[in-house]
Every structure is written in structure tokens, then in C-alpha cells.
ROLUM-164532 format. One record per residue (C-alpha): y negated, x, z negated. Coordinates in pm, whole numbers. Layout:
<recs>
<<Y X Z>>
...
</recs>
This chain:
<recs>
<<-10410 7792 -9331>>
<<-10120 8047 -9355>>
<<-10026 8283 -9068>>
<<-9662 8399 -9036>>
<<-9637 8764 -8914>>
<<-9304 8851 -8779>>
<<-9277 9220 -8712>>
<<-9178 9558 -8844>>
<<-9236 9740 -9171>>
<<-9221 10127 -9140>>
<<-9320 10452 -9313>>
<<-9526 10673 -9081>>
<<-9494 11050 -9151>>
<<-9789 11220 -8968>>
<<-9775 11594 -8913>>
<<-10030 11816 -8750>>
<<-9922 12119 -8548>>
<<-10210 12358 -8515>>
<<-10110 12508 -8184>>
<<-10030 12355 -7841>>
<<-9678 12219 -7752>>
<<-9740 12356 -7394>>
<<-9748 12704 -7526>>
<<-9424 12671 -7720>>
<<-9209 12492 -7462>>
<<-9107 12687 -7152>>
<<-9055 12441 -6856>>
<<-8784 12660 -6699>>
<<-8581 12659 -7020>>
<<-8581 12290 -7104>>
<<-8200 12289 -7056>>
<<-8162 12510 -7360>>
<<-8459 12378 -7563>>
<<-8445 12498 -7921>>
<<-8800 12500 -8081>>
<<-8952 12478 -8423>>
<<-9302 12378 -8522>>
<<-9481 12485 -8837>>
<<-9686 12178 -8959>>
<<-9907 12275 -9260>>
<<-10062 11924 -9271>>
<<-9848 11623 -9349>>
<<-9927 11267 -9447>>
<<-9713 10964 -9521>>
<<-9866 10612 -9453>>
<<-9756 10259 -9495>>
<<-9716 10116 -9147>>
<<-9523 9888 -8911>>
<<-9681 9599 -8714>>
<<-9623 9332 -8970>>
<<-9757 9537 -9257>>
<<-10057 9661 -9063>>
<<-10157 9308 -8916>>
<<-10110 9148 -9278>>
<<-10341 9420 -9424>>
<<-10608 9339 -9161>>
<<-10578 8957 -9199>>
<<-10579 8983 -9588>>
<<-10891 9213 -9584>>
<<-11073 8948 -9378>>
<<-10985 8666 -9633>>
<<-10688 8517 -9438>>
<<-10351 8418 -9573>>
<<-10082 8649 -9423>>
<<-9718 8575 -9462>>
<<-9544 8880 -9329>>
<<-9179 8841 -9239>>
<<-8960 9160 -9181>>
<<-8700 9390 -9354>>
<<-8732 9696 -9572>>
<<-8443 9931 -9670>>
<<-8322 10067 -10002>>
<<-8633 10291 -10003>>
<<-8879 10005 -9958>>
<<-8973 9931 -10324>>
<<-9302 10124 -10286>>
<<-9394 9908 -9995>>
<<-9325 9585 -10194>>
<<-9526 9718 -10475>>
<<-9818 9799 -10246>>
<<-9812 9446 -10082>>
<<-9801 9283 -10429>>
<<-10096 9495 -10537>>
<<-10284 9373 -10220>>
<<-10197 9018 -10317>>
<<-10002 8975 -9989>>
<<-9695 8746 -10016>>
<<-9357 8914 -9994>>
<<-9146 8589 -9999>>
<<-9033 8644 -9638>>
<<-8940 9022 -9678>>
<<-8576 9096 -9699>>
<<-8438 9412 -9845>>
<<-8138 9551 -9660>>
<<-7900 9762 -9865>>
<<-7747 10080 -9742>>
<<-8019 10125 -9491>>
<<-8352 10304 -9473>>
<<-8696 10142 -9399>>
<<-8788 10207 -9033>>
<<-8944 10546 -9009>>
<<-9178 10700 -8747>>
<<-9217 11086 -8754>>
<<-9516 11169 -8544>>
<<-9624 11526 -8463>>
<<-9963 11582 -8300>>
<<-10085 11919 -8157>>
<<-10446 12044 -8114>>
<<-10474 11870 -7782>>
<<-10367 11527 -7931>>
<<-10030 11541 -7764>>
<<-9765 11375 -7969>>
<<-9391 11401 -8017>>
<<-9250 11107 -8204>>
<<-8905 11032 -8354>>
<<-8842 10676 -8448>>
<<-8557 10543 -8678>>
<<-8535 10161 -8671>>
<<-8313 10140 -8985>>
<<-8354 9807 -9166>>
<<-8566 9672 -8877>>
<<-8235 9616 -8678>>
<<-8152 9346 -8937>>
<<-8481 9158 -8907>>
<<-8296 8872 -8739>>
<<-8133 8788 -9078>>
<<-8479 8625 -9166>>
<<-8507 8264 -9042>>
<<-8799 8033 -8994>>
<<-8762 7674 -9092>>
<<-8986 7355 -9136>>
<<-9018 7393 -9514>>
<<-9234 7719 -9477>>
<<-9546 7513 -9383>>
<<-9678 7767 -9132>>
<<-9980 7674 -8918>>
<<-9989 7972 -8674>>
<<-9771 8287 -8612>>
<<-9742 8608 -8421>>
<<-9429 8767 -8277>>
<<-9503 9143 -8301>>
<<-9275 9435 -8225>>
<<-8951 9416 -8430>>
<<-8570 9423 -8366>>
<<-8498 9270 -8026>>
<<-8266 8998 -8171>>
<<-8534 8906 -8433>>
<<-8811 8878 -8172>>
<<-8593 8645 -7953>>
<<-8470 8429 -8241>>
<<-8807 8397 -8415>>
<<-8984 8297 -8094>>
<<-8708 8023 -8036>>
<<-8741 7898 -8396>>
<<-9116 7878 -8377>>
<<-9095 7689 -8046>>
<<-8843 7448 -8176>>
<<-9066 7380 -8485>>
<<-9374 7336 -8260>>
<<-9565 7611 -8436>>
<<-9825 7778 -8215>>
<<-9770 8149 -8189>>
<<-9899 8472 -8027>>
<<-9656 8683 -7835>>
<<-9735 9046 -7888>>
<<-9457 9256 -7733>>
<<-9631 9582 -7785>>
<<-9419 9899 -7767>>
<<-9122 9653 -7767>>
<<-9198 9528 -7417>>
<<-8963 9763 -7232>>
<<-8670 9615 -7421>>
<<-8690 9292 -7226>>
<<-8616 9194 -6870>>
<<-8801 8959 -6645>>
<<-8599 8660 -6752>>
<<-8647 8725 -7125>>
<<-9018 8786 -7087>>
<<-9075 8461 -6888>>
<<-8902 8280 -7167>>
<<-9121 8430 -7431>>
<<-9428 8340 -7223>>
<<-9307 7977 -7184>>
<<-9265 7941 -7557>>
<<-9579 8119 -7672>>
<<-9926 7963 -7707>>
<<-10114 8293 -7658>>
<<-10014 8650 -7536>>
<<-10179 8977 -7625>>
<<-10109 9309 -7471>>
<<-10306 9640 -7416>>
<<-10403 9752 -7055>>
<<-10079 9947 -7011>>
<<-9864 9671 -7130>>
<<-10040 9427 -6910>>
<<-9945 9630 -6605>>
<<-9591 9652 -6720>>
<<-9578 9277 -6786>>
<<-9710 9203 -6446>>
<<-9444 9421 -6287>>
<<-9163 9276 -6483>>
<<-9242 8912 -6440>>
<<-9395 8936 -6081>>
<<-9716 8754 -6184>>
<<-10076 8866 -6247>>
<<-10225 8828 -6589>>
<<-10452 8568 -6439>>
<<-10167 8364 -6331>>
<<-9974 8406 -6647>>
<<-10281 8284 -6844>>
<<-10268 7947 -6664>>
<<-9955 7847 -6853>>
<<-10107 7951 -7185>>
<<-10403 7875 -7403>>
<<-10507 8227 -7347>>
<<-10403 8588 -7275>>
<<-10597 8886 -7411>>
<<-10582 9236 -7269>>
<<-10719 9494 -7505>>
<<-10887 9795 -7329>>
<<-10941 10045 -7621>>
<<-11293 10184 -7610>>
<<-11378 9944 -7313>>
<<-11338 9633 -7536>>
<<-11104 9358 -7414>>
<<-11057 9096 -7141>>
<<-10993 8737 -7245>>
<<-10808 8529 -6978>>
<<-10819 8148 -6995>>
<<-10697 7927 -6719>>
<<-10697 8214 -6470>>
<<-11059 8304 -6548>>
<<-11160 8615 -6752>>
<<-11436 8701 -6989>>
<<-11509 9059 -7081>>
<<-11574 9115 -7446>>
<<-11786 9431 -7507>>
<<-11661 9704 -7740>>
<<-11814 9796 -8079>>
<<-11914 10161 -8108>>
<<-11711 10328 -8384>>
<<-11889 10558 -8643>>
<<-11639 10821 -8552>>
<<-11307 10840 -8366>>
<<-11063 10979 -8615>>
<<-10727 10810 -8585>>
<<-10605 10540 -8340>>
<<-10289 10469 -8529>>
<<-10287 10098 -8618>>
<<-10602 9996 -8415>>
<<-10414 9730 -8216>>
<<-10269 9577 -8536>>
<<-10606 9578 -8697>>
<<-10736 9388 -8393>>
<<-10448 9142 -8413>>
<<-10518 9063 -8783>>
<<-10867 8959 -8668>>
<<-10724 8750 -8404>>
<<-10506 8557 -8648>>
<<-10812 8511 -8877>>
<<-11001 8359 -8585>>
<<-10711 8135 -8488>>
<<-10684 8026 -8860>>
<<-11054 7920 -8829>>
<<-10996 7744 -8488>>
<<-11253 7987 -8326>>
<<-11278 8037 -7950>>
<<-11068 8326 -7817>>
<<-11390 8509 -7722>>
<<-11514 8493 -8084>>
<<-11175 8605 -8213>>
<<-11181 8905 -7978>>
<<-11544 9000 -8085>>
<<-11422 9020 -8438>>
<<-11127 9213 -8331>>
<<-11337 9476 -8165>>
<<-11541 9513 -8488>>
<<-11224 9561 -8705>>
<<-11078 9805 -8452>>
<<-11401 10020 -8468>>
<<-11370 10023 -8842>>
<<-11006 10122 -8839>>
<<-11035 10411 -8589>>
<<-11286 10580 -8814>>
<<-11035 10613 -9094>>
<<-10698 10801 -9112>>
<<-10380 10585 -9137>>
<<-10329 10224 -9030>>
<<-10403 10067 -9374>>
<<-10680 10273 -9533>>
<<-10994 10123 -9388>>
<<-11226 9866 -9573>>
<<-11492 9604 -9449>>
</recs>
């Protein structure tokens, strides 16, 4: 069973500042802020939600079909996916545009300053889902706003069950838009912060939201996750990581496991148990696509 993964592809540039931002930024001078940080350590990773989820699902033995956009600089990403034997048939290259870029600088206290350039991601709506694609399950992960709206509608019209995973894209949507996503989706997954924001936006508790779905899962980081079905919750215990090195991409690794379980028609609790195991493996490695089973 193939899983369509609608979401972003990005290059993540990770920089480490060996000092503290707080010692370099004067609060009473923010109106004339002009600072420079020396970053002796720099790393460039393959990232983006679609790429990260596809990596996780493929690692588990699933069949990922990522759908997204790359820019004129995206050939290395295409080559990587082909090396991993991940399908690229639904990935569109956008000329005169760069692949989405996240530039993340972290200080010694793990505070972060991030700049994000969406680039080709803003053209993700150019991809369309149709009946000939023979998709059994899908996920709408963070992407360009128009793409998320269009792809959810296309999946709903085709009666393809899908997970709505708004992630960091949740603030883009108002209450009416979020309610429509929920009415179209089969499952919803959010982290604990996003759950609170979702409740605030739509005026319903996650318990009530879950009553209109097959399930709603709230990931809780080191505390595991909460699976909501029909207004009732089940806590799924966390898996202790060998070491806590880099949380980047943990949520996507977890979602790849979710899709694998859905492909196998597992219960949501069993899906979440696998997700917690994969998340623990990911956090022990640097980068979103460098861990192994």
C-alpha cells in the first residue's frame, strides 16, 4: 500500500554559535539592532516535512510517495531520493526559484534564531492529486498554504483517507479553514503546543474534535503521546533515547511510523508505540535523515 506524503522539501543549514545570544543582544538597543555571530560549526542537511517523513517510512519498509517542489538547486535532493529508492514521480522542479531553505543558528543554551525562505514551496499547489495515482492513504504535512488547502480537498473528493498534520503551518489558518480540514481528514496529529493552538482557534477541545475523526494524536515529546478516539484518550508511554542530541525532524520521523502503521491497518495505539521508538532513534542522531534502524 502506497502513502502519499504532501509537504515541503528543504535544505537545513545548521550553525552553532559558541556563546549566548543574550550576551550579544542589548535589550535597550533593539531599535538599532546590528549584530554578527561567529559560527565555527556549520552543517547542511536534507530536510523538509515530506522528505523527512518519506525517509522514515522507507526505512521501515513502507512505500512513500512524496509530493512537493524543489527549486533549480534541487538536483542533489532528487539524487538522494533516488539513491534511497524513494519515488520522485510527484516532485516538481520549479525553475527560477530556490528550494526552501531553513537557516538555523543555535547558541550554547539551545536558543535558536531561524530564517526561512519558502522558495519553490510556494508553488507546491502546482501538483495535483488524481484518481489514477492509486493512493491508499495520505498525509497533509506543512507546505505552501494553497497547496495544503487544495490537496486536502482533492483527497477528500477522491475519498482517500488522510492525516491532517498542520505542524508549524497551523498559524496560517483561521478557524473556518481549520474546521474544514478537520471535516475532510480521517486523522489529525499535532504536538502539545499545536493542540492548544488548535483548540483555541476552533473553540473545541481535542476530545471533542476527536469525536468527528477516526483518531487524533497529540505528541508530547519526552512524555510520549496521547491517542484520542471518540473523545477517550490513551496515553502511550515514551521510549527512552540512548542520548538526546538533535530534536530536528523527530516529529516527522514519528509521522513516518504512523503512516507505516496505517498502511498495515494497525490500531492507532500500536502506530503511536512505533512512532515513539522511531522518535527515540532519531533524537540520538544529528540531522533529520541520518538515523538507522
